[in-house]
PAZAPA-4460 file (N, C-alpha, C; in steps of 0.05 Angstrom, whole numbers, plus 32768, in hexadecimal, padded with zeros to 4 digits):
% residues 155
    n_x    n_y    n_z   ca_x   ca_y   ca_z    c_x    c_y    c_z   seq   type   mol
   86C8   845C   8788   86B5   8474   878F   86BF   847B   87A9     1      X     A
   86B8   8495   87AC   86C2   84A4   87C6   86AB   84A2   87DB     2      X     A
   86B5   849E   87F4   86A3   8499   880A   8690   84B6   880A     3      X     A
   867A   84AF   8814   8666   84CA   8814   866B   84DC   8829     4      X     A
   867A   84D3   883E   867D   84E6   8858   8696   84F8   884F     5      X     A
   86A5   84F4   883A   86BC   8506   8835   86B3   851F   8827     6      X     A
   86BB   8538   882E   86B7   8551   8825   86CF   8555   880D     7      X     A
   86C4   8557   87F6   86D6   855D   87E0   86D0   8578   87D3     8      X     A
   86E9   8589   87CF   86E8   85A2   87C6   86FB   85AC   87AF     9      X     A
   86EF   85B3   879B   8700   85B9   8784   8703   85D6   8782    10      X     A
   871D   85DE   8780   8722   85FD   8781   8723   8605   8762    11      X     A
   870F   8617   8758   8710   8620   873E   8729   8632   8737    12      X     A
   872E   8630   871F   8747   8641   871A   8740   865D   8717    13      X     A
   8725   8664   8712   871B   8681   8718   8706   8687   872D    14      X     A
   8714   8699   8740   8705   869F   8758   86E9   86AA   8753    15      X     A
   86D5   86A1   8764   86B8   86AA   8760   86B0   86B6   877C    16      X     A
   869F   86C9   8777   8697   86D7   8797   8679   86DC   8795    17      X     A
   8671   86D6   87AA   8650   86DC   87AE   864D   86F9   87BA    18      X     A
   8638   8702   87B5   862F   871C   87C4   8631   871B   87E1    19      X     A
   863F   872B   87F0   8647   8729   880A   865C   8733   8815    20      X     A
   8665   8730   882E   867F   8738   8839   8693   8723   8830    21      X     A
   86AC   872C   8834   86C2   8718   882F   86C0   8700   883F    22      X     A
   86BA   8703   885A   86B4   86ED   886C   869B   86DB   8863    23      X     A
   868A   86E8   8857   8674   86D5   884B   867E   86C5   8835    24      X     A
   8690   86D1   8824   869E   86C2   8810   86B1   86AF   8818    25      X     A
   86BF   86B3   882C   86D3   869C   8834   86C8   8689   8845    26      X     A
   86B0   868D   884E   86A3   8676   885E   8689   866A   884D    27      X     A
   8688   866F   8838   8674   8667   8824   8677   8647   8827    28      X     A
   8661   863B   882C   8661   861C   882F   8667   8613   8845    29      X     A
   8673   861F   885A   8679   861A   8874   865E   8614   8885    30      X     A
   865E   8600   8894   8644   85FB   88A2   8645   860F   88BD    31      X     A
   862C   861B   88BC   8627   862D   88D3   862C   861E   88EB    32      X     A
   8639   862F   8901   8642   8620   891A   865C   8610   8918    33      X     A
   8668   860B   8903   8680   85FE   8901   8696   8612   8908    34      X     A
   86AA   8605   8915   86C4   8615   891B   86D3   861C   88FF    35      X     A
   86D0   860E   88EA   86DE   8611   88D5   86DA   862D   88CC    36      X     A
   86C3   863D   88CD   86BF   865A   88C4   86C2   866E   88DC    37      X     A
   86CF   8666   88F0   86D7   8679   8907   86E9   8691   88FB    38      X     A
   86E2   86A8   8901   86ED   86BF   88F4   870D   86C1   88F9    39      X     A
   8716   86B7   8912   8732   86BA   8919   8743   86A4   8909    40      X     A
   8734   868C   8905   873E   8678   88F4   8741   8682   88D7    41      X     A
   872E   868F   88CC   872E   8698   88AE   8743   86AF   88AC    42      X     A
   8744   86C0   88C1   8759   86D7   88BF   8775   86C7   88BE    43      X     A
   8779   86B5   88CE   8795   86A6   88CF   879C   8699   88B3    44      X     A
   8787   868D   88AA   8789   8684   888F   8794   8698   887B    45      X     A
   8783   86AE   887B   878D   86C2   886B   87A9   86CD   886D    46      X     A
   87B0   86CC   8888   87CE   86D8   888E   87DF   86C4   8885    47      X     A
   87DC   86A8   8888   87EC   8692   887F   87F0   8695   8861    48      X     A
   87DC   869E   8854   87DB   869F   8837   87E4   86BB   882B    49      X     A
   87F1   86CA   8841   87F9   86E5   883C   87E9   86F5   882A    50      X     A
   87D1   86F8   8832   87C0   870B   8823   87C9   8728   882A    51      X     A
   87C8   8739   8818   87D3   8755   881E   87C4   8765   8831    52      X     A
   87D1   877C   8839   87C3   8789   8851   87A8   8795   884B    53      X     A
   87A8   87A6   8830   878E   87AF   8825   8778   879B   8825    54      X     A
   877C   8783   881C   8768   876D   881D   8761   8764   8836    55      X     A
   8772   8765   884C   876F   875D   8868   875F   8772   8873    56      X     A
   8761   878B   886E   8751   87A1   887A   8733   879F   886F    57      X     A
   8731   8796   8858   8719   8795   884A   8709   877A   8859    58      X     A
   8718   8766   885C   870D   8750   886B   8701   875A   8889    59      X     A
   8712   876B   8895   870C   8771   88AD   86F2   8787   88B2    60      X     A
   86EB   8793   889C   86D6   87A5   889F   86BC   879F   8897    61      X     A
   86B9   8785   888F   86A0   877A   888D   868F   8786   8877    62      X     A
   8696   8793   8865   8684   87A0   8851   8684   878D   883A    63      X     A
   866A   8792   882B   8667   8783   8813   8672   8791   87FB    64      X     A
   867C   8786   87E8   8688   8791   87D1   8687   877F   87BB    65      X     A
   868B   878C   87A2   868D   877D   878A   86AA   876F   878D    66      X     A
   86B1   8758   8795   86CA   874F   879A   86DD   874B   8780    67      X     A
   86D2   874A   8768   86E1   8748   8751   86ED   8761   874D    68      X     A
   86DF   877A   8755   86EB   8796   8753   86FC   879C   8769    69      X     A
   86F5   8797   8782   8704   879E   879B   871B   8791   87A1    70      X     A
   8722   8776   8798   873B   8769   87A2   874C   8764   8789    71      X     A
   8761   8764   878B   8778   8765   8770   8774   8744   876B    72      X     A
   877D   873F   8754   877D   8724   8749   878A   8711   875C    73      X     A
   87A1   8719   8765   87B0   8704   8778   87A0   8706   8791    74      X     A
   8794   8718   879B   8786   8712   87B4   876A   8702   87AF    75      X     A
   8760   8700   8798   874B   86F1   8794   8750   86D5   8792    76      X     A
   876A   86CE   8787   8773   86B3   8788   877B   86AB   87A0    77      X     A
   8784   86BB   87B2   8789   86B6   87CE   8773   86B0   87DD    78      X     A
   875E   86BF   87DD   8742   86BA   87E7   8736   86A0   87DD    79      X     A
   873A   8698   87C8   8732   8680   87BB   873D   866A   87CA    80      X     A
   8757   866A   87CD   8765   8657   87DE   8759   8658   87FD    81      X     A
   8758   8672   8805   874E   8671   8823   8735   8665   8828    82      X     A
   8723   8669   8813   8708   8660   8818   870D   863D   8816    83      X     A
   871D   8632   8805   871C   8618   8807   872B   860C   8821    84      X     A
   873E   861C   882D   874B   8613   8847   8735   8615   885D    85      X     A
   8724   8629   885A   8712   862D   886F   86FC   861A   886F    86      X     A
   86F4   8612   8856   86DE   85FD   8854   86EA   85E2   885D    87      X     A
   8702   85DD   885C   8711   85C7   886D   8708   85AC   8861    88      X     A
   8707   85A8   884A   86FD   858E   883C   8713   8578   8841    89      X     A
   870A   855E   8841   871E   8548   8844   872E   8546   882A    90      X     A
   8720   854C   8814   872E   8548   87FB   872E   8563   87EC    91      X     A
   8746   8570   87E6   8747   858A   87D5   874F   8583   87BB    92      X     A
   8744   858B   87A3   874C   8588   8789   8755   85A5   877D    93      X     A
   876A   85A5   8774   8773   85C0   8767   8782   85B9   874B    94      X     A
   8779   85CB   8739   8788   85C9   871E   8799   85E1   871E    95      X     A
   87B3   85DB   871A   87CA   85F0   871A   87C7   8602   872E    96      X     A
   87CB   85F9   8748   87C5   860F   875F   87D8   8625   8760    97      X     A
   87F0   8624   8754   8801   863D   8759   8804   864C   873D    98      X     A
   87F7   8644   8729   87F9   8655   8711   87F8   8670   8710    99      X     A
   87EB   867D   8721   87E5   8698   8724   87F7   86A6   8734   100      X     A
   880A   869C   8743   881D   86A6   8756   883B   86A5   874C   101      X     A
   8844   86B8   8759   8865   86BB   8759   8871   86A1   8763   102      X     A
   888B   869D   8764   8899   8687   8771   8894   8686   878D   103      X     A
   8898   869C   879D   8893   869E   87BB   8879   8697   87C3   104      X     A
   8864   86A2   87B4   884C   8699   87BE   8846   867F   87B7   105      X     A
   884D   8675   87A1   8846   865A   8796   8854   8643   87AC   106      X     A
   886C   864D   87B6   887A   863C   87C9   8868   863C   87E3   107      X     A
   8860   8651   87EB   884D   8655   8806   8833   8644   87FF   108      X     A
   8826   8647   87E8   880C   8637   87E4   8812   8618   87E6   109      X     A
   882A   8611   87D7   882F   85F4   87DF   8837   85EA   87FB   110      X     A
   8845   85FB   8808   8849   85F5   8823   8830   85F1   8832   111      X     A
   881E   8607   882F   8800   8606   883C   87F0   85EE   8834   112      X     A
   87F4   85E3   881D   87E7   85CB   8814   87F2   85B4   8822   113      X     A
   880C   85B2   8826   8818   859C   8832   880F   859D   8854   114      X     A
   8811   85B7   885D   880A   85BA   8879   87EB   85B2   887C   115      X     A
   87D9   85BB   8869   87BF   85AF   8869   87B9   8593   886A   116      X     A
   87C8   8583   885E   87C9   8567   885A   87D7   855C   8877   117      X     A
   87ED   8566   887F   87FC   855B   8895   87EE   8563   88AF   118      X     A
   87DF   8579   88B4   87D2   8580   88CB   87B4   857C   88CC   119      X     A
   87AA   8571   88B8   878C   8568   88AF   877E   8584   88B4   120      X     A
   8787   8599   88A5   8778   85B1   88A5   8789   85C9   88AE   121      X     A
   8786   85E2   88A5   8796   85F7   88AE   878B   8609   88C3   122      X     A
   879A   8614   88D3   8794   8625   88ED   877E   8618   88FD   123      X     A
   8782   85FD   88FF   8773   85ED   8913   8780   85E8   892D   124      X     A
   876F   85E0   8940   877C   85DA   895A   878C   85BF   8956   125      X     A
   87A4   85C2   895E   87BA   85AD   8958   87B1   8596   896B   126      X     A
   87A5   859E   8982   87A0   8587   8997   8788   8570   898D   127      X     A
   877A   857A   897A   8764   8569   896E   8769   8560   8956   128      X     A
   8781   8562   894C   8787   8555   892F   8784   8537   892A   129      X     A
   8785   852A   8942   8784   850C   8946   8765   8502   893B   130      X     A
   8754   851C   8943   8737   8514   8943   872D   8517   8924   131      X     A
   873E   8526   8913   8733   8531   88F8   873C   8519   88E6   132      X     A
   872C   8518   88D1   8732   8508   88BA   8749   850D   88A9   133      X     A
   8758   84FE   889D   8770   8506   8890   8769   851A   8875   134      X     A
   877B   852B   886E   8777   8538   8856   8789   8532   883F   135      X     A
   877D   8536   8827   8789   852F   880C   8786   8548   87FB   136      X     A
   879D   854C   87EC   879A   8564   87D6   87A3   8552   87BD   137      X     A
   8795   8557   87AA   879A   8550   878C   879C   8566   8779   138      X     A
   87B5   8568   876F   87B8   8581   875B   87C6   857A   8743   139      X     A
   87C1   8589   8730   87D1   8587   8717   87E6   859C   8716   140      X     A
   87FB   859C   8708   880F   85AD   8708   8821   85AA   86F0   141      X     A
   882C   85C3   86E5   883E   85C1   86D1   8855   85CE   86D9   142      X     A
   8854   85D5   86F4   886E   85DD   86FE   887F   85CB   870F   143      X     A
   8898   85C5   870A   88A4   85B3   8716   88A9   85B5   8737   144      X     A
   88AB   85CE   873D   88AF   85D5   8759   8897   85C7   8768   145      X     A
   887E   85C9   8760   8867   85BD   876C   8869   85A1   8771   146      X     A
   8876   858E   875F   8877   8575   8762   888A   856D   877C   147      X     A
   889A   857C   8782   88AA   8577   8799   889B   8572   87B6   148      X     A
   8885   8581   87B4   8878   8585   87CB   8861   856C   87CD   149      X     A
   885B   855C   87B6   884A   8547   87B7   8856   852D   87C2   150      X     A
   8842   851D   87D1   884A   8505   87DE   884C   84EF   87C9   151      X     A
   883E   84F1   87B4   883D   84E0   879C   8834   84EF   8783   152      X     A
   8840   84E4   876A   883D   84F1   8753   8832   84DB   873D   153      X     A
   881E   84E4   8731   8811   84D5   871C   8814   84E6   8700   154      X     A
   881E   84DA   86ED   881E   84E8   86D4   881B   84D5   86BA   155      X     A
***
């Protein structure tokens, strides 16, 4: 059994969006008043995920859109990852996390997952990492390259 104090998040293969701004979507589920949903941090995570300029401009203008029609498929997948990193769970579960990306983006995603575990969150104050709980990522993969990023492999 998992301890009840751990926040566990599963990233769906299919990005879903609520009615609202992109910021509303990226901070959905984050506790109000938490630094996890700080706009500067969210922007930095989007930059780390290499979100394209058009989508970054949409993020900056705070308009509500039908995000399935406004964002490209790649941008929707990137925002799906951004939402997970912003939520900052202790356990992150992913099914084939790089399936929708080219090699360079896949490598970037896997490096960010490693960084998320190593630094106990992304785009967080390094001076407080010793105060945060450890992070764990559990993922499935059919790509050999992804296995090289894992600390342990079960098959």
